[in-house]
N, C-alpha and C positions, 0 to 999 in steps of 0.2 A: 115543930114550929117551922114554917116556911118563910124564908126571908126574900123579899123582892124590893126592887129599887124604884119602881114606878107604879102608879095606880090611876084609876079614873076618878075624877072629882065631879060628882053630880051637882052641877050648879043650879039646874032646874029640872023639870020633868023630862024635857027632851034635849037637854044640853049637857054634854060631858066634855071635860078637858083632861089631858094627860099631865100629871105633875109628878115631880120627883119627891122623894121622902124628905129631903132637906126643906124644900118649899112648903110641904105639908106641915112639917114641924113648926115652921115660922108662922103659918096661918093658924095653926092650932094655938100657939102661944098668944096670938092676937085675938083669939076667940072668934075668928072668921070661920073656922071649920070645927064642927062638933064631932067628937069621937066617942063620947059616952052620953047616954047608954047606947048599946049596939043598934037598937032599932031606930035610932036617929042618925046613924052614921051616913056620911055622904061620900066616903072613899070606898072604892070597890076594886077588887083584883081584876086585872085586864083579862086573864085567862079563864077565870071561873065565875066572875061577877059576884063573888062572895065579899062581904064587908071586911075591910082591913083597917089598920091604924098605924101611924108612923111611930117608929121607935128610934131613939138616939143610939147610934152605934158606939161601941167601945173597942178601942184598939186592943187586940189580943193576938195570940199566935195564929198565923194563917189568914188574918185579915187586917185591913188598914183603918178600921174604925168608921166605915161608912154607915150612915143611918140607913134604915130599911123599913119596909112595911111588914107587919106581922098579922096573921089571922087572929081573930078573937079566941080566947080559951074555949075549949069545948067543941070546936069545929071537928067533925068526924071525918078525918082523912080527906081534906078538901080537894086534893088532886087525884084521889083514888079513881082509877079507870079513865083518867084524862091525860092525854099525851102532853108532856111538858114542852111548850113551844119556845121558851126562852131560857137560856143558861145565863143566869145573872152573875155578874162579876164586877170588880172595881174598874177594870179596863173598859167594860161595856158602858158603865156609868159615865166615864170620861168621854168616850166617843159619842155617845148619845147627846151629851151636853154640848160638845164641840160642834157637831154637825147640825144641830137643830136650827142654828142661825147662820150657817155658812153661806157665803155669797157665790162661791164657785169652787169646783174641785175637779180632779182628773181621775178617770178610771183606766185601767190597762189590763187587757188579757194577754197571756203569753203569746208571743208571735204576732201581735197586732199593735198598731199605732195607738197611743193614748188618745182619749176623747175628753175634751173639756165640756163640763156640764155646768150651766148656769140655771139654778133652780128658780122656779116661780114660787114654790112652796115646799118645805120639808115637813111632811106629816109624820110626826114621831109616834112609834108604836101604834101604827094604824091597824085597826081591827077590820078585817074584810070577810064577809060571808061569801063562800063559794059553794059550788055543787058538791065539793068534797069535805065541807065543813068550815067552821070558822078558823081563820088563820090570823096571825099577828106578824106584821112586818116591822122591822126595826125602823125603816123609813120608807114611806111611799113618796118618791120624788116626783113632783109635778114639774115638768121641764119647761122652762121659758125659752132657752136657746142652747144649742150645742155647737161645737166645732169638731168635725165638719157639720155644716148646717143641716144636712139631710139626715144625720144620724138619729136625732130625736124622733123624726116622723116614722121611722121604721119600727119604733118601739111605742107607737101610739101616744107619744108625748108624756109617757110616765116611765118610771123605773123603780123596781123593787130593790132596795139596798139592804143587804144583810152583813153585819159584822160578825165574823166567825172567830171564836176563841176555843170552844170545846165542842158544843153540840152542832149538829147538822140539820138543815130543814128536812122535814119528813116528805116522802114521795107524794102524799096527798096534798101537802102544802104547795109543792112545786107544780103539780098538775092543776090544782085548783086555781092558782094564780095565772098559769098559762092559759086556761080557758077564759080568764078575765082579760086576757091581752096584756098581762103584766109580766115582763121578763125579770127574772130574779138574778141579780148580780151578787155573788158571794165574795166578799172582800176580806183579805187578811189585814186586820186592823193592827198595825204595829206602831208602837211609840217610836218617835225619832230618837236616835241614840243620844242626842245632846239634851233631851228633856230629862230632868232629874225628878223621878217619882218619889215623893216623900213617903216615909213609912206610916205617918199618921194622916189619914184623910178625914178625920172627924172634925178638922178645922176647915171652915168654908173657904178661907183665903187660899189654903193649900190646893183645894179642888179647883178654884177659879184660875189659879196660876197655870196649872197643868192643862185645863180646858182651853185657855187662851193660847197657850203655846201649840197645842195640837191643832186648833183651828187655824192659827196663823201659818203653820207648816203646810197644811193641805190646801189652804185657800190662796196663800200669797207666794209660796215657794214651789219649785218644780218637783213636788212630791206626789207620787201617784198611789191611788188605792189599787193594789195588785190583787187580781182575783179572776173569776170566770163566771160566765152565765151557765146556770145549772138547769134551766128548763128551755123549752122550745120557744123560739120567737114567732109570734103570730101578729102580722100587721093587718089591722082592720081596713076595710075598703075606703073609709074616709081619709085614711092617711097614705094609702098606697100610691095614689096619683101624685100627691105632693112629694112623697119620698122619691119616686121614680124620676119626676121632673128635676128635682134638686140634684139627685144623684147623677143624672145625665149631664147637667151643667158642671157639676164638680169633676166628673170624669174628663169632660172636655177641657175644663180649666187645668186639670192635672196634666193632660197631654200638651196643652199650650205652654204650661209652666216648664215641662221637660224640654220642649222645643226651644223655649226661651233660654233655659239653662244651657242647652247645647249651643245655641247661637252665642250666648255670653262666653262660653268656654272657647268657642272658635274665635270670637273677638279677642279674647285674652291671648290666644295663640298667635293671632295676626299682630296684636299689639307687641307681643314678645319679639316676633319676627321683625316688625317695623323698628322696634328699639334696637334690635341687633343690626339692622341695616343702617339706622342712624348712627349707631356706635361705630360701624365700619366707615361710614361717611366722615365722621369726625376724625377717625384715625387716618383715612385717606387725605382729608384736608390738612391734617398735621404733617403727613408725609409730603404732600405737595408743597406746603409752606416751607418745610425743611429743604426739599429739593430746590425750590425757588431761591432760598437763601444761598444754598450751595452754588446754584447756577449763577446768581449775581456775583458771588465771590469769585467763581471761576472766570466769569465774564470780565470782572475788574482786573483780575490777574492777567487774563489773556490780553486785554487792552494794554496793560502795562508792558507785558512781554512783547506785544506787537510794536509798541512805541520804541522799546529797546531794539527790536529787530530792525525797524525802519532806520533808526539812528545808526545801528551797526552797518546796515546796507549802505547808508549815505557815507559812513566812514570808509567802508570797503571800496565804494565807488571813487571817493576822493583819493584813497590810497592807490587805487588802480590808475587813476589819472596821474597821480604823482609818479607812479612807477613808469607810466608811459612817457611822461615829461623827462623823467630821469634817464630813461632809455634813449630818448631822442637826444638829450644833452650829451649822454655818453657817446652816442654815435657821432654827433657833431664834434665832440671833443677828440674822438678817435681820428676823424678826418683831419682836423686841425693838427693833431699830433703827428699824423703821417706826413702832412704837408710840411710841417715844421722840420721833421727829420730829413725829408727829401731836400728841402732847401738847405738845411744845415750841412748836408753831405756834398753839396756842389762846391766847385772850385771858386775861387774868388773872381776869376775872369768870367766864369759863367754867371755868377751872381750879378756881375756888372752888366753883361750884355743880355742876359735873358731874365726878364722879369716876369714873373708869373704872379 
């Protein structure tokens, strides 16, 4: 028995849609999809085009109880001689569900800057006929816009997206897609560490919770799909001119951006220097104010001391004048004293006849 998670629902003679086994079970229970008898089946395996039917999963050792598609009894080795293109797993189921309606995501190759991709359409489990045979892509991403803008044009506006868990794309698949102008990005689909994966995925709400958390992580958070391109990039002529024109402008923009960053950094340096000068000016003003205060204080003290000195000089001058007056009086007193002594020593007769 071969278990698969997705199949083609033949809605009309020329119309197929890809649906998962849970959806098919629901439609079967509503009698929208017929599974018995086999010749009226409308569900077909993507790889072999053989009829399949949805089966409800059971939680057991080694699996989490996901529903799946099974071939009808009696099928004789349906994949005998056919290279298996998809390694089915619980993880793949979650990522296929999460990315089929994602609005944007980022991919990143080692050593390269991440690229933001805004899809126009996520074609899930896309079957493509190539010169190397039929191949199945997990997603054929029809690109609406990318950042950088030129990026999507070099890949012809499409991207082959593979989630890798165990198997690897065959060489014929890589070369076949390359000739179709579809570059194949092989992504390591890892669950975020904070996402709790329940043991039982047979309950739909458990699946929906994990799917929503994975989608939110890659769509709204700075989480990248890490991986690499595994085939050669071929840009068709219709896209080359657009790519080269946009790439030229992006390169010019990057040069201008770097020059602007350089000028901005120089501006920051000059602003730092200017701030340093302003800080020095503030310190100088403070020092000048301090010196002015000291100067005014010294000036006031000097005026006070000058006043004292002037008064002292006046007192000294007055004292000198007094000394001179005293000296003059002393001289006069000495003359008088001498005259008096002279007169005193005369005889009485002399005193009578000589008057001086």
